[in-house]
C-alpha positions in Angstrom: 3.4 -73.9 37.3 1.5 -76.7 39.4 -0.4 -74.0 40.9 -2.6 -73.2 37.8 -5.6 -75.4 37.7 -6.0 -77.3 34.3 -9.7 -77.9 34.5 -11.2 -74.8 36.6 -15.1 -75.5 35.8 -14.6 -78.8 37.0 -15.1 -78.5 40.4 -17.9 -77.9 42.5 -16.6 -76.0 45.0 -17.9 -78.2 47.7 -15.7 -79.8 50.3 -12.1 -78.6 51.2 -10.7 -78.7 47.8 -13.3 -77.2 46.0 -13.4 -74.1 48.2 -9.7 -73.7 47.8 -10.3 -73.5 43.9 -13.2 -71.2 44.1 -11.1 -69.1 46.4 -8.2 -69.5 43.8 -10.4 -68.4 40.9 -11.9 -65.0 42.3 -8.5 -64.1 43.5 -6.6 -64.8 40.2 -8.9 -64.6 37.5 -10.9 -61.4 38.1 -7.8 -59.2 38.8 -6.4 -60.3 35.3 -9.4 -59.4 33.7 -9.6 -56.1 35.2 -5.8 -55.3 34.5 -6.8 -56.0 30.7 -9.8 -53.4 31.0 -7.3 -50.9 32.6 -4.7 -51.5 29.9 -7.2 -50.9 27.1 -8.5 -47.8 28.6 -5.2 -46.4 29.2 -4.3 -47.3 25.7 -7.2 -45.5 24.2 -6.6 -42.6 26.7 -3.1 -42.2 25.3 -4.4 -42.1 21.9 -6.8 -39.7 22.4 -3.9 -37.6 24.0 -1.6 -38.2 21.2 -4.4 -37.1 18.3 -5.3 -34.1 20.5 -1.5 -33.0 20.9 -1.1 -33.7 17.0 -4.1 -31.7 15.9 -3.1 -28.7 18.3 0.7 -28.9 17.1 -0.2 -29.1 13.6 -2.3 -25.7 13.5 0.6 -22.9 14.0 3.0 -25.0 11.5 0.5 -24.6 9.0 0.7 -21.0 8.9 3.8 -19.2 7.2 6.4 -18.2 9.8 9.1 -16.6 7.6 8.3 -13.2 6.2 9.2 -14.7 2.8 6.5 -17.2 3.1 4.0 -14.4 4.2 5.2 -12.4 1.1 4.3 -15.2 -1.4 1.2 -15.7 0.6 0.2 -12.1 0.1 1.0 -12.4 -3.8 -1.6 -15.3 -4.2 -4.0 -13.4 -2.0 -3.3 -10.2 -4.5 -3.7 -12.6 -7.4 -7.1 -13.4 -6.7 -8.4 -10.0 -5.5 -8.1 -10.2 -1.7 -6.5 -7.1 -1.3 -7.2 -6.6 2.4 -6.0 -10.2 3.2 -2.9 -9.6 1.5 -2.2 -6.0 3.6 -3.1 -7.8 6.7 -0.3 -10.8 5.8 2.3 -8.0 4.6 1.8 -6.1 8.0 2.7 -9.7 9.5 5.8 -9.8 7.5 6.8 -6.4 8.0 6.2 -7.1 11.9 8.9 -10.0 11.5 11.1 -8.0 9.3 10.5 -4.3 9.6 13.2 -3.3 7.0 11.7 -5.8 4.3 12.1 -3.9 1.2 10.2 -6.8 -0.7 7.3 -6.6 1.8 7.2 -2.8 1.0 7.2 -3.2 -2.7 4.4 -5.9 -2.3 2.4 -4.0 -0.1 3.1 -1.1 -2.9 1.6 -3.4 -5.7 -1.4 -4.4 -3.7 -2.5 -0.9 -2.8 -2.1 0.0 -6.7 -4.2 -2.5 -7.9 -6.8 -1.8 -5.1 -6.6 2.0 -6.5 -5.3 3.0 -3.0 -2.8 5.6 -4.5 -2.0 7.4 -1.6 -1.2 4.0 0.3 0.7 2.7 -2.6 3.1 5.7 -2.8 3.7 5.7 0.8 4.5 1.9 0.6 7.0 2.4 -2.4 8.7 5.8 -0.7 9.0 3.2 2.2 11.0 0.5 -0.1 13.2 3.3 -1.6 14.1 4.7 1.9 15.6 1.5 3.0 17.2 0.7 -0.5 17.4 3.8 -2.9 18.5 1.8 -6.1 15.4 -0.7 -5.8 14.5 -0.6 -9.7 11.3 -2.5 -9.0 10.2 -0.1 -6.2 11.5 3.0 -8.2 9.3 1.6 -11.4 6.2 1.0 -9.1 6.1 4.6 -7.9 6.3 5.9 -11.5 3.4 3.9 -12.2 1.2 5.3 -9.9 2.2 8.8 -10.5 1.5 8.0 -14.1 -2.1 6.6 -13.2 -2.6 9.8 -11.5 -1.6 12.1 -14.4 1.2 13.3 -12.5 3.3 13.1 -15.6 6.0 15.2 -14.0 6.7 13.2 -11.0 6.2 10.0 -12.9 8.7 10.8 -15.7 11.2 12.1 -12.9 11.0 8.6 -11.5 11.6 6.9 -14.8 14.6 9.2 -15.2 16.1 7.8 -12.1 15.7 4.1 -13.4 16.9 4.9 -16.9 20.5 5.3 -14.9 20.4 1.8 -14.0 19.0 0.7 -17.2 19.7 2.9 -20.1 19.3 0.4 -22.8 15.9 -0.8 -21.5 13.5 0.1 -24.2 10.4 -0.5 -22.2 11.5 1.9 -19.9 12.5 4.4 -22.8 8.8 4.1 -24.1 7.3 5.0 -20.6 9.6 8.2 -20.8 8.6 9.0 -23.8 5.0 8.7 -23.3 5.1 10.7 -20.1 6.7 13.4 -22.0 4.3 12.9 -24.9 1.3 13.4 -22.1 3.1 16.3 -20.7 3.3 17.9 -24.3 7.0 18.2 -24.0 7.3 16.9 -27.8 11.2 17.5 -28.3 11.9 15.2 -25.1 9.3 12.6 -26.4 10.7 12.5 -29.5 14.0 12.2 -28.4 13.3 9.2 -26.1 11.6 7.7 -29.2 14.8 8.1 -31.1 16.8 6.3 -28.4 14.4 3.3 -28.6 15.2 3.3 -32.6 18.6 3.5 -31.7 18.7 0.3 -29.9 15.6 -1.4 -31.9 15.4 0.1 -35.3 12.2 -1.7 -36.1 10.3 -0.9 -33.0 7.1 0.1 -35.1 4.7 1.3 -32.1 7.5 4.2 -31.9 7.4 4.9 -35.5 3.8 5.4 -35.2 3.9 7.4 -32.2 6.8 9.6 -34.1 4.3 10.3 -36.9 1.8 12.1 -34.0 4.9 13.8 -32.3 6.4 15.5 -35.6 2.8 16.0 -36.5 2.1 18.2 -33.6 5.6 20.1 -34.0 4.7 20.6 -37.4 7.6 18.6 -38.9 5.8 17.3 -42.1 8.7 15.9 -43.7 9.7 14.0 -40.8 6.3 12.9 -40.2 5.9 11.3 -43.5 9.2 9.8 -43.3 7.8 7.9 -40.1 5.0 7.0 -42.4 6.6 5.4 -45.0 8.6 3.5 -42.5 5.7 2.3 -40.6 4.2 1.3 -43.8 7.3 -0.9 -44.9 7.6 -2.1 -41.4 4.1 -3.3 -41.6 4.3 -5.1 -44.8 7.2 -6.9 -43.8 5.7 -8.1 -40.5 1.9 -8.4 -41.8 1.1 -6.2 -39.5 -2.2 -4.8 -41.5 -2.9 -2.4 -38.2 0.0 -0.3 -38.5 -0.5 -0.1 -42.5 -3.8 0.9 -41.8 -2.8 3.7 -39.1 0.0 5.1 -41.5 -2.4 5.5 -44.1 -4.7 7.4 -42.1 -2.1 9.7 -40.7 -0.7 10.3 -44.4 -4.4 11.6 -45.4 -4.5 13.6 -42.6 -1.1 15.1 -42.9 -1.5 16.1 -46.5 -4.8 17.7 -45.6 -3.0 19.7 -42.8 0.4 20.9 -44.3 -1.7 23.3 -46.8 -3.7 24.6 -44.0 -3.2 27.7 -41.6 -3.6 27.2 -38.0 -7.0 29.5 -38.1 -8.3 27.1 -40.7 -7.3 24.0 -38.9 -9.0 25.3 -35.8 -11.9 26.3 -37.9 -12.3 22.5 -39.1 -11.5 20.8 -35.9 -13.0 22.5 -33.1 -16.7 23.5 -32.5 -18.6 25.5 -34.0 -18.0 23.4 -36.8 -18.5 25.3 -40.3 
C-alpha cells in the first residue's frame, strides 16, 4: 500500500525523489493502460469470432435435415406452384431415405400437378413397388391414367383400391365414371347402384344413371331415376337437379318413339 503515491502530479520530477516518482509513473501507469487496451481488443475479437461462428452454425441448422421435414417443405413448394424446387427437395429426401413411400407419393403428386404424366406414373409405381397396399399411391396412379383417358388402366387401379375400401362412395363413383367413359354401360350402372345401396339419396348417382339407362334404352329405368332425382331436388332445394331431370324427361319422351335411324337423322349431321 505505501508504494503507491497519492498525488502523482504534484512532483516536478527534479531531485532524487522527483526522479524516482517520474520513473515510477512510467513503469507502473503506462503498462496499466496498455493492458486495458489489449483486454478491450481481445474482448472485441472474441465477440467477433463468436458472432461469425454463430452465423455459420445457423446456416445448416436452418435447413431441414430429416426426410419428413424435406417432404413437408416440398409439399409447401408444390402448394405455391414451385414444382421444380419441390422435385429437387424430394430427390434430397430420397437420397437420405431411398425407400420412402411418402417421398415417392409426393413426387407423383407434384409431377401430376405439373402435367408430367410419365414421371408421375413412374413415381407412383415406385411407391407401390415398395408398399403394394399403399392406397394413396394406388389412387394417384389411377387419377393419372384417368387424365390420360386410359380408362381401362384407371379402372384397373381403382378396382384394386376397392378391395381395401369397398364402402368408399367416392371411390365407387370414380369406377362408375371410368366405366361410363369406356362405354361399359352395364358395369357403370352396377357401380352407381353400389353407391345407392350405401347412400340412397346420392343425387348425382341418380342423375348419372339416367344417362346410363338412356344409352341402354332402358326407358322405364331412366324415367324412374328422373322421378327420384326430381323428388330429391325438391327435398334438398336443389334447383339444378330438378332442371336436369326435367330436360332429361323431355328428351327421353321424344326419343322413346323414335327409331334409331330417325334418331341419328335428327342428332347427327347433315340435319334435316
